[in-house]
KOLZATI-308506 format. One line per field, with one value per residue (C-alpha): y, z negated, x; residue in three letters; residue number from 1. Coordinates in pm, whole numbers, plus 50000, padded with zeros to 5 digits. Each point is the difference from the previous one (the first is absolute). Layout:
py	Y / ...
pz	Z / ...
px	X / ...
r	ala / ...
k	NUM / ...
This chain:
py	13368 / 49927 / 50235 / 49935 / 49941 / 50072 / 49747 / 49981 / 50154 / 50288 / 50227 / 50090 / 50294 / 50124 / 50268 / 50093 / 50130 / 50353 / 49906 / 50083 / 49702 / 50101 / 50005 / 49662 / 49869 / 50157 / 49840 / 49656 / 49969 / 50182 / 49698 / 49715 / 50121 / 50025 / 49685 / 49837 / 49908 / 50200 / 49963 / 50212 / 50010 / 49884 / 50158 / 50188 / 50027 / 50293 / 50327 / 49891 / 49660 / 50031 / 50262 / 49741 / 49741 / 50235 / 50167 / 50346 / 50301 / 50019 / 50270 / 49835 / 49757 / 50227 / 50242 / 49653 / 49894 / 50393 / 49918 / 49674 / 50125 / 50286 / 49836 / 49734 / 49692 / 49991 / 50127 / 50091 / 50018 / 50132 / 49686 / 49732 / 49901 / 50125 / 49782 / 49972 / 50150 / 49767 / 49948 / 50130 / 49845 / 49705 / 50085 / 50061 / 50036 / 50383 / 49919 / 49830 / 50326 / 50198 / 49892 / 49696 / 50087 / 50163 / 50069 / 50352 / 50133 / 50298 / 50136 / 50041 / 50341 / 49992 / 49784 / 50272 / 50228 / 49822 / 49881 / 50155 / 50143 / 50100 / 49643 / 49761 / 50229 / 50336 / 50178 / 50101 / 49967 / 50255 / 50042 / 50235 / 50107 / 49938 / 50117 / 50338 / 50019 / 50368 / 50150 / 49936 / 50158 / 50326 / 50048 / 50282 / 49842 / 50272 / 50276 / 49686 / 49939 / 50353 / 49985 / 49644 / 50196 / 50250 / 49809 / 49757 / 50289 / 50070 / 50021 / 49960 / 50076 / 49860 / 49836 / 49708 / 49920 / 49772 / 50235 / 50069 / 49622 / 50165 / 50252 / 50229 / 50355 / 50164 / 49738 / 49982 / 50380 / 49955 / 49748 / 50167 / 50252 / 49775 / 49811 / 50352 / 50138 / 49697 / 49761 / 50243 / 49839 / 50277 / 49879 / 50094 / 49870 / 49771 / 49823 / 49873 / 49672 / 49860 / 49647 / 49778 / 49877 / 49990 / 49623 / 50160 / 50229 / 49775 / 49723 / 50253 / 50210 / 49610 / 49867 / 50363 / 50024 / 49656 / 49649 / 49698 / 49863 / 50395 / 49992 / 50236 / 50084 / 49974 / 50090 / 49721 / 49964 / 50199 / 50040 / 49676 / 50244 / 50074 / 49680 / 49872 / 50242 / 49913 / 49647 / 50032 / 50180 / 49737 / 50199 / 49811 / 50173 / 50090 / 50052 / 50346 / 49969 / 50254 / 50102 / 50313 / 50267 / 49803 / 49861 / 49991 / 49929 / 50001 / 49689 / 49828 / 49751 / 50105 / 49742 / 50009 / 50160 / 50332 / 50048 / 50116 / 50131 / 50072 / 50008 / 50195 / 50201 / 50235 / 50150 / 49739 / 49658 / 49776 / 49752 / 50146 / 50345 / 50157 / 50350 / 50006 / 50294 / 50240 / 49860 / 49656 / 50112 / 50217 / 49685 / 49765 / 50328 / 49937 / 49618 / 50107 / 50168 / 49761 / 49735 / 50170 / 49846 / 50153 / 50039 / 49930 / 50273 / 49849 / 50316 / 49811 / 50161 / 50296 / 50198 / 49908 / 50057 / 50075 / 50152 / 50178 / 50148 / 49820 / 49886 / 50103 / 49772 / 49788 / 50133 / 50373 / 49919 / 49790 / 50082 / 49992 / 49637 / 49848 / 49969 / 49966 / 50127 / 49753 / 50115 / 49837 / 50138 / 49649 / 50111 / 50297 / 49972 / 49683 / 49662 / 50001 / 50308 / 49828 / 50279 / 50056 / 50197 / 49990 / 50295 / 49909 / 50164 / 50208 / 49766 / 49723 / 50174 / 49925 / 49624 / 49939 / 50192 / 49809 / 49656 / 50075 / 50020 / 49674 / 49828 / 50158 / 50109 / 50309 / 50130 / 50098 / 50381 / 50103 / 49859 / 50181 / 50363 / 49941 / 49989 / 50311 / 50216 / 49793 / 50130 / 50372 / 50063 / 49910 / 49738 / 49734 / 50188 / 50078 / 49590 / 49938 / 50229 / 49859 / 49589 / 50130 / 50014 / 49761 / 49728 / 50168 / 49908 / 49644 / 49909 / 50128 / 49801 / 49688 / 49962 / 50105 / 49690 / 49776 / 50099 / 49978 / 49651 / 49824 / 50216 / 49822 / 49761 / 50192 / 50348 / 50248 / 50371 / 50301 / 50110 / 50346 / 49979 / 49703 / 49825 / 49682 / 49852 / 49690 / 49804 / 49762 / 49743 / 49925 / 49687 / 49741 / 49966 / 49902 / 50289 / 49869 / 49762 / 50261 / 50262 / 49740 / 49912 / 50419 / 49968 / 49777 / 50202 / 50272 / 50217 / 50023 / 50035 / 49856 / 49806 / 50193 / 49731 / 50002 / 50319 / 49835 / 49775 / 49855 / 49731 / 50137 / 50306 / 50158 / 49842 / 50235 / 50184 / 50266 / 50168 / 50318 / 50291 / 50275 / 49804 / 49860 / 50113 / 49998 / 49695 / 49819 / 50100 / 49839 / 49689 / 49926 / 50038 / 49787 / 49736 / 50013 / 49962 / 49683 / 49815 / 50049 / 49873 / 49727 / 49931 / 49746 / 50224 / 49893 / 50044 / 49675 / 49825
pz	76361 / 50062 / 50142 / 50387 / 50047 / 50334 / 50215 / 50000 / 50255 / 50054 / 49791 / 49968 / 49893 / 50031 / 49820 / 50214 / 50247 / 50105 / 50052 / 49678 / 49790 / 50051 / 50388 / 49962 / 49824 / 50215 / 50310 / 49915 / 49899 / 50338 / 50188 / 49742 / 50172 / 50318 / 49989 / 49864 / 49631 / 49859 / 50163 / 49973 / 49632 / 49871 / 49587 / 49906 / 49708 / 49797 / 49997 / 49683 / 50037 / 50301 / 49879 / 49729 / 50228 / 50234 / 49701 / 50174 / 49865 / 49985 / 50201 / 50286 / 50031 / 49963 / 50326 / 50209 / 49972 / 50037 / 50350 / 50097 / 49869 / 50250 / 50264 / 49931 / 49919 / 49674 / 49794 / 49646 / 49756 / 49643 / 49762 / 50284 / 50127 / 50330 / 50318 / 50326 / 50205 / 50123 / 50371 / 50122 / 50363 / 50018 / 50068 / 50427 / 50037 / 50060 / 50299 / 50165 / 49996 / 50241 / 50234 / 49994 / 49781 / 50221 / 50348 / 49953 / 50318 / 50195 / 50265 / 50346 / 49923 / 49698 / 50228 / 50245 / 49730 / 49829 / 50332 / 50035 / 50338 / 49998 / 49965 / 49935 / 49911 / 49937 / 49724 / 49704 / 49712 / 49878 / 50262 / 50147 / 50375 / 49944 / 50268 / 49888 / 49664 / 49916 / 49863 / 49598 / 49931 / 50149 / 49875 / 49762 / 49678 / 49782 / 50179 / 50077 / 49580 / 49959 / 50248 / 49877 / 49617 / 50116 / 50148 / 49666 / 49742 / 50173 / 49788 / 50104 / 50346 / 50205 / 50220 / 49727 / 50049 / 50248 / 50288 / 50222 / 50134 / 50355 / 49863 / 49764 / 50159 / 49907 / 50186 / 50282 / 50081 / 49972 / 50241 / 50248 / 49993 / 50043 / 50283 / 50172 / 49962 / 50092 / 50251 / 50173 / 49783 / 49923 / 49812 / 49698 / 49628 / 49990 / 50317 / 49767 / 49830 / 49759 / 49979 / 49724 / 50398 / 50349 / 49987 / 49790 / 50282 / 50254 / 49851 / 49946 / 50288 / 50160 / 49836 / 49994 / 50387 / 50188 / 50001 / 49941 / 50398 / 50088 / 50206 / 49820 / 50191 / 49795 / 50160 / 50125 / 49759 / 49790 / 49571 / 49853 / 49742 / 50251 / 50157 / 49595 / 50015 / 50364 / 49905 / 49704 / 50131 / 50208 / 50361 / 50284 / 49988 / 50355 / 50082 / 50141 / 50165 / 49907 / 50215 / 49937 / 49965 / 49746 / 50103 / 50322 / 50022 / 50406 / 49952 / 49852 / 50206 / 50147 / 49945 / 49592 / 49873 / 49859 / 49654 / 49646 / 49888 / 50126 / 49823 / 50056 / 49822 / 50277 / 49795 / 49957 / 50107 / 49725 / 49986 / 50375 / 49889 / 50362 / 49980 / 50230 / 50220 / 50109 / 50337 / 49828 / 49737 / 50237 / 50171 / 49693 / 49898 / 50361 / 49961 / 49670 / 50153 / 50246 / 49780 / 49644 / 49805 / 49705 / 49945 / 49640 / 50009 / 49752 / 49959 / 49732 / 50053 / 50192 / 49710 / 50132 / 50360 / 50066 / 50299 / 50246 / 50000 / 49817 / 50238 / 49888 / 49818 / 50230 / 49760 / 50086 / 50377 / 49999 / 49951 / 49711 / 49894 / 50260 / 49699 / 49649 / 49836 / 49761 / 49740 / 49735 / 49694 / 50051 / 50194 / 49868 / 49658 / 49880 / 50021 / 49633 / 49977 / 50226 / 50202 / 50360 / 50184 / 50354 / 50134 / 50115 / 50202 / 49826 / 50057 / 49868 / 49675 / 49772 / 50157 / 49880 / 49651 / 49911 / 50167 / 49796 / 49708 / 50040 / 50099 / 49696 / 50211 / 49836 / 49897 / 49675 / 49925 / 49738 / 50273 / 50296 / 49767 / 49945 / 50369 / 50103 / 49740 / 50144 / 50387 / 49868 / 49801 / 50345 / 49819 / 50294 / 50259 / 49889 / 49935 / 50306 / 50135 / 49800 / 50068 / 50345 / 50028 / 49744 / 50273 / 50285 / 49897 / 49902 / 50278 / 50207 / 49816 / 49990 / 50387 / 50025 / 49819 / 50170 / 50311 / 49844 / 49875 / 50236 / 50341 / 50261 / 49820 / 49878 / 50180 / 49755 / 50054 / 49777 / 49808 / 50053 / 49672 / 49809 / 49737 / 50144 / 50307 / 50230 / 50139 / 50253 / 50070 / 50428 / 49900 / 49893 / 49593 / 49787 / 49780 / 49736 / 49881 / 50053 / 49777 / 49744 / 49976 / 49949 / 49736 / 49798 / 50009 / 49884 / 50319 / 50033 / 50392 / 50198 / 50333 / 50281 / 50147 / 49743 / 50175 / 50271 / 50091 / 50322 / 49957 / 50280 / 49729 / 49999 / 49697 / 49798 / 49661 / 49845 / 49727 / 49753 / 49957 / 49819 / 49653 / 50065 / 49883 / 50260 / 49830 / 49996 / 50399 / 50071 / 49745 / 50173 / 50358 / 49926 / 49845 / 50315 / 50229 / 49791 / 49991 / 50413 / 50005 / 49827 / 50218 / 49923 / 50072 / 50335 / 50094 / 49978 / 50303
px	55326 / 50428 / 50198 / 50100 / 50325 / 50244 / 50083 / 50385 / 50177 / 49758 / 50157 / 50385 / 50179 / 50310 / 50085 / 50340 / 49788 / 49924 / 49632 / 49823 / 49813 / 49635 / 50114 / 50133 / 49683 / 49827 / 50123 / 50035 / 49601 / 49947 / 50202 / 49873 / 49663 / 50078 / 50154 / 49710 / 50198 / 49710 / 49663 / 49699 / 49853 / 50305 / 50005 / 50347 / 50136 / 49929 / 50289 / 50058 / 50109 / 50175 / 50208 / 50080 / 50074 / 50255 / 50118 / 49912 / 49805 / 49619 / 49980 / 50207 / 49733 / 49735 / 50184 / 49996 / 49669 / 49876 / 50201 / 49823 / 49640 / 50091 / 50044 / 49701 / 50212 / 49910 / 49640 / 50017 / 49685 / 49972 / 50001 / 50119 / 50321 / 50136 / 49930 / 50101 / 49708 / 49731 / 49957 / 50366 / 50054 / 50233 / 50377 / 50036 / 49586 / 50029 / 50228 / 49702 / 49768 / 50230 / 50253 / 50220 / 50357 / 50244 / 49759 / 50024 / 50172 / 50035 / 49702 / 50076 / 49986 / 50312 / 50155 / 50035 / 50079 / 50278 / 50234 / 50315 / 50019 / 50362 / 50112 / 50309 / 50333 / 49822 / 50206 / 49751 / 50273 / 50240 / 50335 / 50216 / 49919 / 49646 / 49780 / 49761 / 50123 / 50114 / 50319 / 49895 / 50373 / 49909 / 49640 / 49933 / 49900 / 50029 / 49795 / 49736 / 50062 / 49860 / 49673 / 49891 / 50037 / 49772 / 49765 / 50009 / 49927 / 49658 / 49654 / 49672 / 50072 / 49724 / 50215 / 50080 / 49624 / 49851 / 50003 / 50248 / 50063 / 50112 / 50282 / 50038 / 49873 / 50372 / 50171 / 49758 / 50081 / 50349 / 50022 / 49775 / 50275 / 50274 / 49867 / 49866 / 50363 / 50210 / 49793 / 49791 / 49640 / 49764 / 49737 / 49834 / 50082 / 49657 / 50123 / 50289 / 49936 / 50311 / 50017 / 50261 / 50160 / 50037 / 49892 / 49687 / 49927 / 50004 / 49826 / 49733 / 49928 / 50016 / 49724 / 49779 / 50085 / 49964 / 49774 / 50194 / 50061 / 50078 / 50317 / 50279 / 50327 / 50359 / 50323 / 50216 / 50206 / 49829 / 49955 / 49877 / 49777 / 49744 / 49997 / 49920 / 49727 / 49807 / 50006 / 49898 / 49738 / 49913 / 50120 / 50176 / 50389 / 50100 / 50379 / 50032 / 50314 / 50292 / 50281 / 50266 / 49748 / 49793 / 49596 / 49914 / 49643 / 49986 / 50173 / 49719 / 49820 / 49637 / 49839 / 50054 / 49650 / 50022 / 50135 / 49891 / 50341 / 50323 / 50262 / 50330 / 50325 / 50106 / 50254 / 50233 / 49840 / 50007 / 50226 / 50177 / 50052 / 49873 / 49840 / 49677 / 50050 / 49713 / 49915 / 49934 / 49835 / 49752 / 49918 / 49928 / 49751 / 49835 / 49977 / 49834 / 49765 / 49883 / 49973 / 49834 / 50301 / 50121 / 50403 / 50165 / 50293 / 50256 / 50227 / 50168 / 50360 / 49999 / 50170 / 50318 / 50067 / 50359 / 50035 / 49795 / 49686 / 49682 / 49714 / 49688 / 49778 / 49721 / 49763 / 50059 / 49975 / 49689 / 49617 / 49812 / 49944 / 50243 / 50307 / 50010 / 50318 / 50233 / 50306 / 50121 / 50241 / 50175 / 50337 / 50021 / 49960 / 49970 / 49754 / 49929 / 49796 / 49760 / 49861 / 49903 / 49728 / 49776 / 49869 / 49612 / 49763 / 49763 / 49702 / 50221 / 50028 / 49700 / 49955 / 50361 / 50001 / 49741 / 50176 / 50280 / 49827 / 49813 / 50318 / 50209 / 50266 / 50114 / 50329 / 50127 / 49865 / 50313 / 50233 / 49795 / 50002 / 50366 / 50055 / 49765 / 50216 / 50330 / 49921 / 49870 / 50313 / 50210 / 50148 / 49910 / 50086 / 50344 / 50027 / 49901 / 50279 / 50259 / 49912 / 49979 / 50350 / 50110 / 49805 / 50166 / 50357 / 49862 / 49855 / 50322 / 50186 / 49792 / 49993 / 50365 / 50076 / 49809 / 50121 / 50331 / 49984 / 49723 / 50139 / 49800 / 49756 / 49757 / 49814 / 49946 / 49916 / 50121 / 49690 / 49850 / 49820 / 49798 / 50142 / 50144 / 50134 / 49881 / 50326 / 49883 / 50231 / 50126 / 49980 / 49758 / 50011 / 49782 / 49946 / 49780 / 50256 / 50295 / 49791 / 49920 / 50353 / 50044 / 49774 / 50178 / 50307 / 49799 / 49925 / 49595 / 49972 / 49731 / 50000 / 49880 / 49770 / 49715 / 49915 / 49894 / 49691 / 50069 / 50268 / 50271 / 50109 / 50317 / 50240 / 50160 / 50006 / 49824 / 50303 / 49890 / 50266 / 49837 / 50072 / 50341 / 50318 / 50296 / 50131 / 49716 / 49983 / 50329 / 49984 / 49652 / 50105 / 50305 / 49805 / 49793 / 50266 / 50162 / 49680 / 49965 / 50396 / 49881 / 49710 / 49681 / 49758 / 49906 / 49626 / 49779 / 49907
r	met / lys / glu / pro / val / ile / pro / glu / gly / val / leu / thr / leu / asp / arg / ser / glu / gln / ile / pro / leu / ala / glu / gln / ile / tyr / arg / gly / phe / arg / ala / ala / val / arg / ala / gly / leu / leu / thr / ser / gly / thr / arg / leu / pro / ser / thr / arg / arg / leu / ala / ala / ser / leu / ser / val / ala / arg / asn / thr / val / asn / ala / ala / tyr / asp / leu / leu / gln / ala / glu / gly / ile / ile / ser / val / lys / ala / gly / ala / ala / pro / arg / val / thr / glu / asp / leu / pro / pro / glu / gly / ser / leu / ala / thr / leu / gly / ser / pro / ser / gly / ser / leu / ser / leu / ser / lys / arg / gly / glu / arg / met / ser / gln / asn / val / arg / gly / glu / gly / trp / ala / tyr / gly / gln / gly / ala / leu / gln / pro / gly / ala / pro / ala / leu / asp / ser / phe / pro / tyr / glu / glu / trp / ala / arg / cys / leu / arg / arg / ala / ala / arg / met / glu / arg / ser / pro / asp / leu / gln / tyr / gln / asn / tyr / ser / gly / val / pro / ala / leu / arg / ala / glu / leu / ala / arg / his / val / ala / ala / glu / arg / gly / val / arg / cys / gln / pro / glu / gln / val / leu / val / thr / ser / ser / met / gln / ala / ser / leu / ser / leu / leu / ser / leu / ala / leu / ser / glu / pro / gly / asp / asp / ala / trp / leu / glu / glu / pro / gly / tyr / leu / gly / ala / arg / thr / ala / phe / glu / val / ala / gly / leu / asn / val / arg / pro / leu / pro / val / asp / his / phe / gly / ala / asp / ala / glu / arg / met / pro / val / ser / cys / gln / pro / pro / lys / leu / ile / tyr / val / thr / pro / ser / his / gln / tyr / pro / leu / gly / asn / arg / met / pro / leu / arg / arg / arg / leu / ser / leu / leu / glu / val / thr / ser / ala / ser / gly / ala / val / ile / leu / glu / asp / asp / tyr / asp / ser / glu / phe / leu / phe / ser / gly / arg / pro / val / ala / ala / leu / tyr / gly / leu / ala / asp / glu / gly / gln / val / ile / tyr / leu / gly / thr / phe / ser / lys / ser / leu / met / pro / gly / leu / arg / leu / ala / tyr / cys / val / val / pro / ser / lys / leu / ile / glu / pro / leu / glu / gln / leu / met / arg / asn / met / gly / cys / ala / ala / ser / val / gln / val / gln / leu / ala / leu / ala / ser / phe / met / asp / ser / gly / ala / tyr / gln / lys / his / ile / lys / his / ile / arg / arg / val / tyr / glu / glu / arg / gly / thr / leu / leu / val / arg / thr / leu / met / glu / arg / leu / asp / asn / arg / ile / glu / val / glu / pro / pro / ser / gly / asn / val / gln / val / ala / ala / leu / phe / arg / glu / pro / val / asn / asp / ile / ala / leu / ala / val / ala / met / gln / lys / his / gly / phe / ala / val / ser / pro / leu / ser / asn / cys / tyr / gln / met / glu / ala / gly / arg / ser / gly / leu / ile / ile / gly / phe / ala / asp / ala / ser / ala / glu / gln / ile / ser / glu / gly / val / glu / arg / leu / gly / thr / leu / leu / asp / glu / gly / gly / phe / thr / pro / pro / ala
k	1 / 2 / 3 / 4 / 5 / 6 / 7 / 8 / 9 / 10 / 11 / 12 / 13 / 14 / 15 / 16 / 17 / 18 / 19 / 20 / 21 / 22 / 23 / 24 / 25 / 26 / 27 / 28 / 29 / 30 / 31 / 32 / 33 / 34 / 35 / 36 / 37 / 38 / 39 / 40 / 41 / 42 / 43 / 44 / 45 / 46 / 47 / 48 / 49 / 50 / 51 / 52 / 53 / 54 / 55 / 56 / 57 / 58 / 59 / 60 / 61 / 62 / 63 / 64 / 65 / 66 / 67 / 68 / 69 / 70 / 71 / 72 / 73 / 74 / 75 / 76 / 77 / 78 / 79 / 80 / 81 / 82 / 83 / 84 / 85 / 86 / 87 / 88 / 89 / 90 / 91 / 92 / 93 / 94 / 95 / 96 / 97 / 98 / 99 / 100 / 101 / 102 / 103 / 104 / 105 / 106 / 107 / 108 / 109 / 110 / 111 / 112 / 113 / 114 / 115 / 116 / 117 / 118 / 119 / 120 / 121 / 122 / 123 / 124 / 125 / 126 / 127 / 128 / 129 / 130 / 131 / 132 / 133 / 134 / 135 / 136 / 137 / 138 / 139 / 140 / 141 / 142 / 143 / 144 / 145 / 146 / 147 / 148 / 149 / 150 / 151 / 152 / 153 / 154 / 155 / 156 / 157 / 158 / 159 / 160 / 161 / 162 / 163 / 164 / 165 / 166 / 167 / 168 / 169 / 170 / 171 / 172 / 173 / 174 / 175 / 176 / 177 / 178 / 179 / 180 / 181 / 182 / 183 / 184 / 185 / 186 / 187 / 188 / 189 / 190 / 191 / 192 / 193 / 194 / 195 / 196 / 197 / 198 / 199 / 200 / 201 / 202 / 203 / 204 / 205 / 206 / 207 / 208 / 209 / 210 / 211 / 212 / 213 / 214 / 215 / 216 / 217 / 218 / 219 / 220 / 221 / 222 / 223 / 224 / 225 / 226 / 227 / 228 / 229 / 230 / 231 / 232 / 233 / 234 / 235 / 236 / 237 / 238 / 239 / 240 / 241 / 242 / 243 / 244 / 245 / 246 / 247 / 248 / 249 / 250 / 251 / 252 / 253 / 254 / 255 / 256 / 257 / 258 / 259 / 260 / 261 / 262 / 263 / 264 / 265 / 266 / 267 / 268 / 269 / 270 / 271 / 272 / 273 / 274 / 275 / 276 / 277 / 278 / 279 / 280 / 281 / 282 / 283 / 284 / 285 / 286 / 287 / 288 / 289 / 290 / 291 / 292 / 293 / 294 / 295 / 296 / 297 / 298 / 299 / 300 / 301 / 302 / 303 / 304 / 305 / 306 / 307 / 308 / 309 / 310 / 311 / 312 / 313 / 314 / 315 / 316 / 317 / 318 / 319 / 320 / 321 / 322 / 323 / 324 / 325 / 326 / 327 / 328 / 329 / 330 / 331 / 332 / 333 / 334 / 335 / 336 / 337 / 338 / 339 / 340 / 341 / 342 / 343 / 344 / 345 / 346 / 347 / 348 / 349 / 350 / 351 / 352 / 353 / 354 / 355 / 356 / 357 / 358 / 359 / 360 / 361 / 362 / 363 / 364 / 365 / 366 / 367 / 368 / 369 / 370 / 371 / 372 / 373 / 374 / 375 / 376 / 377 / 378 / 379 / 380 / 381 / 382 / 383 / 384 / 385 / 386 / 387 / 388 / 389 / 390 / 391 / 392 / 393 / 394 / 395 / 396 / 397 / 398 / 399 / 400 / 401 / 402 / 403 / 404 / 405 / 406 / 407 / 408 / 409 / 410 / 411 / 412 / 413 / 414 / 415 / 416 / 417 / 418 / 419 / 420 / 421 / 422 / 423 / 424 / 425 / 426 / 427 / 428 / 429 / 430 / 431 / 432 / 433 / 434 / 435 / 436 / 437 / 438 / 439 / 440 / 441 / 442 / 443 / 444 / 445 / 446 / 447 / 448 / 449 / 450 / 451 / 452 / 453 / 454 / 455 / 456 / 457 / 458 / 459 / 460 / 461 / 462 / 463 / 464 / 465 / 466 / 467 / 468 / 469 / 470 / 471 / 472 / 473 / 474 / 475 / 476 / 477 / 478 / 479 / 480 / 481 / 482 / 483 / 484 / 485 / 486 / 487 / 488 / 489 / 490 / 491 / 492 / 493
């Protein structure tokens, strides 16, 4: 029987390429079959004949044929020439079995979960004066590295297995001691759930404690991460009025249906920085008691109080089950550690632990153990004491520089704590366009108006100072002043 001949153009080998010759032969046959140049049942040359015609080793052809046979593209029988497998479907016919090509799209839930609630102009990338960015130049890298090395040397520890999704016991115990001593939050270590971020905590609790269509109250202006979590959970987000004393639940319309969740930042209201006094806190707890809502108390930067006495956490004033306390290490250490926590009522421990396992939202075990060691050694408190002074100096310098350069064009208060300030413009300014312009010059400020749900939100900029040098503060404020002097940031009609 005459040996079959491969049609011209089916196989073209390029010996200058990095791709092995056997791989090129395999790809060439596969493409020819898919294109219909080689139809089902077509006989192929023997390995000896093909090797000779291509001037390659026979083993090279054997390797290519093995790959084609493994994929079911050809069939090889002893004593017979290889053939293209019978009854292969024509090219493109598989697409008719499922959805038309290109029709893949997100579900409605996927669309909710992937939306950018922070909006246009929000600073995501690196840059000076970024809100929420901690002082990486003051981080105790050597001490932290020692703690990490000790954690990495664990051998056969049960913590390395499929358990402790809600946090390793050593860190939960350290956190329970820490929040009791620093914030008056009395709890058992089992009540502390360790997550990978504040956003993870908010998403977990929103999904666990509410149903789609429930109401959630969010400070106005407020933290966009909380709004994201609520909207992803399908909640109706209602603006909770904020004044110089923080959130004021008594100003909510009587006609509102009772909320399921209330998110507040009492220690330093985000983004304005106001502290909620005791009378306002007690009033909030009364509203909560009457409505049956759960307060999510975000104490994101309570470590940084520059003056005055710290106000007790809401959790310490509330009855069991009224408040869930949330904390993070993104501001006191660094966001890249991916560590946060929440303190929950006893009756929620077991179901939330199971939910964390179901969702797979656990934090790194070795990083948790390193942090437990870091806190136990006293290094964490030493670090907080140091950066508190650093942050106060930088925050004071930023506000003074803003006032000297912009004078009566802005309203800005000296920070009593926090890691950023909100500079509000006295005249109408398109703060989104201004923030984008600042970002183009390397300053990662964000527009204040994005933090409002209502259309009449104040315009301004959220400006970070914790990770800013004196030179960056000076240059950033001067750039801001220059941009405002040049004009072109009038709000759209």
